[in-house]
SESEMAR-750361 format. One line per field, with one value per residue (C-alpha): x, y, z; residue in three letters. Coordinates in steps of 0.02 Angstrom, whole numbers, plus 50000, padded with zeros to 5 digits. Each point is the difference from the previous one (the first is absolute). Example, Ala and Ser with C-alpha at 12.3 -4.5 7.8 and 13.67 -1.06 7.14 Angstrom:
SESEMAR-750361
east 50615  50069
north 49775  50172
up 50390  49967
residuo ALA  SER
end
This chain:
SESEMAR-750361
east 48562  49835  50032  50173  49929  49867  50130  50108  49853  49957  50181  50009  49845  50074  50158  49897  49902  50155  50100  49857  49980  50187  50005  49849  50075  50165  49913  49900  50156  50091  49865  50022  50138  49999  49921  49925  50068  49839  50018  50181  49949  49866  50124  50128  49873  49944  50178  50035  49842  50054  50171  49914  49885  50150  50082  49844  49992  50180  49958  49851  50106  50135  49873  49952  50177  50078  50122  50085  49835  49970  50158  49918  49868  50127  50103  49849  49968  50183  50004  49852  50067  50175  49928  49892  50142  50108  49869  49975  50157  49956  49831  50015  49849  50076  50164  49907  49909  50157  50093  49855  50008  50189  49985  49870  50105  50151  49901  49930  50170  50059  49875  50066  50141  50107  49973  50156  49903  49890  50131  50016  49813  50005  50144  49904  49850  50109  50088  49838  49916  50154  49995  49816  50036  50156  49911  49879  49845  49973  49860  50002  49955  50151  50109  49918  50034  50182  50009  49927  50131  50139  49915  49993  50186  50038  49902  50097  50165  49935  49959  50173  50078  49912  50104  50166  50112  50135  50034  49905  49844  50026  50028  49837  49909  50077  49939  49826  50001  50056  49851  49882  50068  49967  49823  49976  50057  49864  49865  50028  49975  49843  49922  50038  49914  49856  49977  49836  50061  49988  50104  50148  49990  49988  50156  50094  49957  50056  50168  50035  49959  50119  50139  49963  50014  50173  50064  49914  50078  50176  49997  49956  50176  50177  50106  49928  50032  49857  50011  49990  49849  49912  50036  49921  49849  49975  50010  49874  49882  50008  49959  49856  49930  50003  49905  49875  49963  49953  49889  49912  49965  49925  49881  49950  49960  49907  49924  49927  50101  50057  50151  50068  49970  50098  50145  49989  50009  50163  50069  49957  50083  50160  50018  49961  50133  50134  49939  50018  50177  50045  49929  49838  49890  49844  49983  50040  49860  49878  50037  49990  49829  49943  50052  49914  49833  50002  50065  49876  49854  50066  50043  49820  49942  50127  50009  50131  50096  50181  50076  49895  50033  50188  49989  49897  50122  50149  49908  49959  50182  50057  49878  50060  50180  49954  49913  50153  50109  49885  50006  49901  49950  50056  49829  49910  50136  49986  49813  50029  50138  49894  49853  50121  50072  49826  49948  50162  49997  49829  50074  50145  49880  49905  50152  50155  50090  50025  50167  49946  49857  50122  50122  49865  49947  50180  50004  49846  50072  50160  49898  49910  50170  50055  49852  50036  50180  49946  49898  50152  49925  50161  49957  49831  50089  50125  49858  49921  50166  50019  49823  50047  50156  49890  49873  50119  50027  50187  50014  50181  49947  49870  50123  50119  49860  49962  50184  50001  49846  50082  50166  49917  49891  50152  50088  49849  49970  50182  49996  49839  50071  49841  49980  49982  50158  50101  49864  49975  50186  50009  49857  50090  50167  49915  49913  50155  50110  49874  49991  50189  50029  49869  50077  49828  50074  50167  50117  49977  49815  50043  50073  49825  49986  49871  50140  50123  49974  49991  50165  50087  49944  50148  49902  49956  50173  50077  49878  50032  50188  49989  49891  50114  50151  49909  49957  50183  50056
north 49411  49940  49823  50000  50059  49865  49868  50064  49987  49825  49944  50070  49902  49843  50021  50013  49842  49900  50056  49954  49830  49969  50044  49891  49853  50020  50000  49844  49910  50033  49901  49850  49871  49988  50082  49923  50020  50087  50129  50030  50027  50124  50092  50006  50072  50128  50056  50022  50103  50107  50028  50055  50117  50077  50028  50088  50107  50053  50053  50101  50090  50033  50073  50125  50067  49910  49868  49985  49966  49863  49908  49940  49910  49933  49931  49909  49920  49953  49916  49888  49948  49968  49888  49905  49977  49927  49862  49971  50069  49929  50088  50106  50109  50045  50041  50114  50087  50029  50067  50119  50064  50021  50097  50113  50029  50041  50122  50091  50016  50087  50138  50022  50104  49841  49933  49890  49886  49949  49910  49843  49970  50028  49876  49870  50020  49987  49842  49916  50040  49945  49834  49975  50029  49891  49856  49984  50036  50171  50071  50162  50101  49931  50056  50171  50010  49957  50140  50119  49946  50040  50168  50026  49959  50128  50129  49957  50026  50164  50063  49951  50093  50161  50003  49971  50094  49964  49823  49920  50090  49949  49818  49998  50072  49861  49871  50074  49993  49818  49956  50096  49907  49833  50058  50054  49831  49912  50129  50008  49812  50008  50141  49904  49846  50098  50158  50052  49988  50172  49945  49946  50151  50121  49931  50001  50184  50040  49914  50097  50159  49949  49979  50176  50063  49922  50094  50159  49984  49977  50186  50059  49989  49990  50106  49940  50080  50074  49853  49874  50086  50006  49815  49957  50109  49915  49828  50053  50069  49839  49895  50115  49993  49810  50007  50126  49893  49853  50110  50075  49825  49948  50149  49968  49820  50050  50175  50088  49908  50134  49904  49977  50182  50054  49888  50073  50176  49954  49943  50165  50094  49897  50025  50186  50023  49927  50099  50158  49955  49970  50169  49940  50120  49995  49810  49998  50124  49902  49840  50090  50068  49823  49948  50150  49962  49823  50048  50141  49886  49858  50112  50061  49819  49950  50152  49978  49861  50035  49915  50103  50160  49978  49957  50156  50110  49931  50025  50182  50034  49922  50107  50152  49964  50006  50168  50062  49971  50106  50187  50087  49830  50021  50058  49851  49884  50069  49968  49816  49982  50076  49885  49852  50056  50020  49824  49921  50092  49924  49828  50031  50056  49836  49887  50090  49837  49955  50075  50009  50117  50124  49976  50051  50149  50060  49985  50110  50130  50004  50030  50146  50068  49979  50101  50136  50002  50023  50151  50073  49973  49933  50009  49916  49867  49970  49979  49865  49908  50004  49933  49858  49966  49987  49888  49876  49831  50023  49905  50028  50035  50126  50084  50021  50081  50118  50048  50034  50112  50098  50017  50060  50122  50068  50036  50090  50102  50053  50054  50098  50075  49944  50057  49819  49940  49974  49898  49894  49967  49950  49876  49922  49985  49921  49868  49954  49993  49885  49883  49989  49974  49863  49924  50006  50063  49978  50142  49965  50038  50182  50014  50032  50174  50053  49995  50108  50155  49912  49909  50170  50048  49988  49898  49869  50003  49964  49858  49924  50012  49918  49858  49972  49987  49876  49896  49993  49947
up 50450  50073  49938  50081  50167  49992  49962  50143  50120  49941  50018  50176  50046  49923  50105  50158  49958  49952  50152  50116  49917  50010  50184  50039  49907  50092  50169  49954  49937  50163  50091  49885  50000  49810  49852  49843  49825  49953  50137  49952  49819  50051  50112  49860  49877  50129  50035  49816  49981  50147  49921  49840  50097  50089  49831  49934  50156  49973  49822  50060  50129  49871  49879  50134  49986  50148  49936  50169  50086  49873  50055  50161  49899  49877  50144  50071  49832  49982  50171  49963  49830  50068  50137  49876  49877  50137  50016  49812  49914  49828  49991  49842  50042  50168  49913  49880  50142  50103  49847  49971  50179  49994  49838  50079  50157  49893  49895  50150  50083  49841  50039  50177  50075  49993  49823  50011  50117  49855  49896  50111  49984  49812  49987  50102  49887  49844  50058  50050  49835  49903  50093  49955  49816  49998  50087  49855  50104  49922  49895  49900  50155  50093  49855  50007  50187  49967  49873  50129  50127  49877  49974  50189  50015  49866  50099  50158  49909  49929  50175  50061  49853  50050  50160  49912  49880  49872  49940  50144  49942  49819  50050  50098  49850  49894  50125  49990  49810  50007  50109  49886  49848  50087  50034  49818  49934  50101  49964  49812  49992  50107  49897  49840  50072  50079  49893  50083  50180  50080  50148  49894  49885  50145  50085  49835  49978  50177  49977  49840  50096  50139  49873  49940  50179  50019  49848  50061  50172  49931  49956  50175  50069  49936  49884  49834  49832  49899  49878  50142  50074  49833  49969  50168  49962  49831  50080  50131  49866  49900  50154  50050  49822  50005  50164  49932  49846  50113  50108  49849  49936  50168  50001  49819  50043  50160  49980  50151  50134  50122  50065  49824  49955  50153  49949  49824  50071  50087  49833  49917  50142  49994  49813  50017  50134  49887  49849  50103  50052  49817  49949  49919  50098  49889  50000  50186  50039  49892  50096  50167  49952  49954  50174  50080  49917  50070  50172  50036  49960  50105  50148  50003  50004  50134  50115  50135  49911  50050  49849  49880  50096  49993  49816  49965  50095  49903  49836  50040  50042  49836  49901  50096  49952  49816  50022  50095  49847  49892  49979  50138  50067  50181  50062  49924  50063  50176  50000  49955  50130  50138  49963  50003  50167  50076  49948  50059  50167  50034  49964  50120  50137  49981  49984  50065  50041  49816  49940  49818  50044  50078  49855  49876  50106  50000  49810  49981  50120  49897  49843  50082  50046  49820  49935  50129  49941  49819  50058  50088  50173  50075  50185  49969  49898  50140  50125  49891  49987  50189  50017  49882  50103  50155  49913  49919  50083  49964  49836  49937  49821  50057  50119  49853  49900  50145  50007  49813  50016  50141  49908  49839  50097  50094  49834  49928  50158  50001  49817  50031  50160  50086  50181  50056  49912  50160  50086  49844  49986  50184  49974  49852  50091  50150  49894  49900  50155  50084  49849  49984  50186  50003  49841  49920  49836  49911  49955  49814  50016  50037  49825  49932  49920  50130  50129  49901  50106  50167  49969  49991  50176  50122  50128  49869  49918  50169  50031  49829  50021  50171  49935  49851  50115  50111  49847  49945  50172
residuo THR  GLY  ASP  ILE  LYS  ALA  ALA  ASP  SER  ALA  ASN  THR  GLU  ALA  ILE  GLN  ILE  LEU  GLU  LYS  ALA  ASP  GLN  THR  ALA  SER  GLU  GLU  ASN  GLU  SER  ARG  GLU  SER  ASP  SER  ASP  ALA  ASN  ARG  ALA  VAL  ALA  GLN  ALA  ARG  ARG  ARG  MET  LEU  ALA  ARG  ALA  TYR  LEU  TYR  GLN  ALA  LEU  PHE  VAL  ALA  ARG  GLU  GLY  ASN  PRO  MET  GLY  ALA  LEU  GLU  TRP  PHE  ASN  ARG  SER  GLU  GLN  ILE  LEU  THR  ASP  GLU  LEU  ALA  ILE  THR  PRO  ASP  ASP  VAL  GLN  LEU  GLN  ARG  SER  LEU  ALA  GLU  VAL  HIS  ALA  ALA  ILE  GLY  PHE  HIS  TRP  THR  GLY  SER  PRO  ALA  PRO  GLU  ARG  GLY  ARG  PRO  TYR  VAL  GLU  GLN  SER  LEU  GLN  ARG  ARG  LEU  GLN  ILE  VAL  GLN  ASN  GLY  ASP  ALA  ASN  GLU  TYR  ASP  GLU  HIS  ASN  LEU  ALA  ARG  SER  HIS  TRP  ASP  MET  GLY  TYR  ALA  TYR  ARG  LEU  ASP  ALA  ALA  LYS  GLN  SER  GLY  GLN  VAL  ARG  ASN  ASP  LEU  PHE  ASP  ASN  ALA  LEU  SER  GLU  TYR  GLU  LYS  SER  LEU  ALA  ILE  LEU  ASN  LYS  LEU  VAL  GLU  GLN  HIS  PRO  THR  SER  LEU  ARG  PHE  GLN  GLN  THR  LEU  GLY  GLU  VAL  HIS  ALA  SER  ILE  GLY  THR  ILE  HIS  PHE  ASN  ARG  ASN  LYS  ARG  GLY  ASN  LEU  SER  ALA  ASP  GLU  ARG  ARG  ALA  ASN  ASP  LEU  LYS  ALA  LEU  GLU  ALA  TYR  LYS  GLN  SER  LEU  ALA  ILE  ARG  GLU  ARG  MET  VAL  GLN  GLN  ASN  PRO  GLY  VAL  GLY  ARG  LEU  GLU  TYR  ILE  LEU  SER  ARG  GLY  TYR  MET  GLN  VAL  ALA  THR  GLN  GLN  LYS  LEU  LEU  GLY  ASP  GLN  ASP  ASP  ALA  LEU  ALA  ASN  TYR  ASN  ARG  THR  LEU  ALA  ILE  ARG  ARG  ARG  MET  LEU  GLU  GLU  ASN  GLU  GLY  ASP  ILE  ARG  MET  GLN  THR  GLY  MET  ALA  THR  LEU  LEU  SER  ASN  ILE  GLY  LEU  ILE  HIS  LEU  ASP  ARG  GLU  ASN  GLY  ALA  THR  SER  ALA  LEU  SER  HIS  PHE  GLN  GLU  ALA  GLU  GLN  ILE  GLN  ARG  GLU  VAL  VAL  GLU  ARG  ALA  PRO  HIS  ILE  PRO  ARG  ASN  ARG  TYR  LEU  LEU  ALA  ASN  HIS  LEU  LEU  ASN  ILE  GLY  LEU  ALA  LYS  ARG  TYR  ASN  GLY  GLU  TYR  ARG  ALA  SER  ALA  ASN  GLN  ILE  LEU  ALA  ALA  LYS  LYS  ALA  THR  PRO  GLY  ASP  PRO  GLU  GLN  MET  LEU  VAL  ILE  ALA  ARG  HIS  GLN  ALA  LYS  LEU  ALA  ALA  LEU  ALA  LYS  ASP  ALA  ASP  ASP  GLU  ALA  LYS  ASP  GLU  ILE  LEU  THR  ASP  ALA  ILE  GLN  THR  ILE  ARG  GLY  LEU  LEU  ASN  ALA  GLU  THR  ILE  ASP  LEU  GLU  GLU  LEU  SER  HIS  PRO  ASP  PHE  ASP  PHE  ILE  ARG  SER  ILE  PRO  ALA  ILE  LYS  GLU  LEU  LEU  THR  SER  ASP  ALA  SER  ASP  THR  LYS  ARG
end
């Protein structure tokens, strides 16, 4: 952390020096009728250095947890490079630099409230990098950058899919997989040619993990059969295991490197999550504990690092879910969920403008509600669900999960004749009505067993009948 702050300070000073020199040179040039080739070359080099410094500044700001604040610096860098490329359009290094900036802008838009604005930048970066490779001016790093752009495009499609349902959603997932496969084809060749390259191996591992996430996400929505869900879970597990094997190899080749150990911990967690879904609780807990040992040590060494805090919170929730499935495990699970919520709430307080931070906080609140439900504390569970509903950035998949929690809780409260059953039922009806009216979910998604009781309620039956009639018309 200290090294990063020192680098940030040095880069800020460099920007001040370069901007002052650029302004002075511009003022001097205005007083001259012509300028020498040497002066133009110096000015060109200075402008490129300034563009690079702006790019670094954007990355520093983004690391502080403010991707939107970083966009101002990215845009400054983009403007300089665009102007320079207009003068020398065949300059390959300028093309590389502009593609890098466009990729960064696209990535940071994906972490904003308007992630769809990132795809045009990702596409620009992809096309520029593809052109560099096709023109025969490329080296292995250009090919790696092209692979990363295909990976970025896959991520953009994946984000779009999260907002859709039905066949449109499946088609977007297929598009994402297609981009990931293109990336894998390039990366497998690069790793074969350069087997000790950490950069190439790391990206290869990340792309395999992204493929796993696609298969995992297919199960989040839609009326899938048990066999279809299991098939998706098995595909996800296989992809995550391929990613983990690469990450383990990197750590074995380079022991003691914190960055690689953190990446390895992610691999253990991804595999563990799938093992849990497939019923392999013991192996899942073992892999979660491997992750926990790495994460606690690294969080102590990097106090206040938002990425590590969010990762730790997610890990604690996952461990809690395993305890929740065990006999008399609700108390232990609740302890893990509450620690996760406390960590994530601190992250949200520091960076409330990032939707993913609020999404994760809502997840942890839902898990606390789940533990309360297991303990028969129905009103307390309902309060946690309402807190999650307030915290969520409105992600359609998460709103569907919230509705499922409320519907299941309403059924249990009714069967137990709990004193809060009427309030809980009202909460569930209100959420489902809002989602249907806003067309956030499809009717078929209410066929999930968790909605069995709520579908029998007259207010919901009337709403479903009305929507079905509208669909036929």
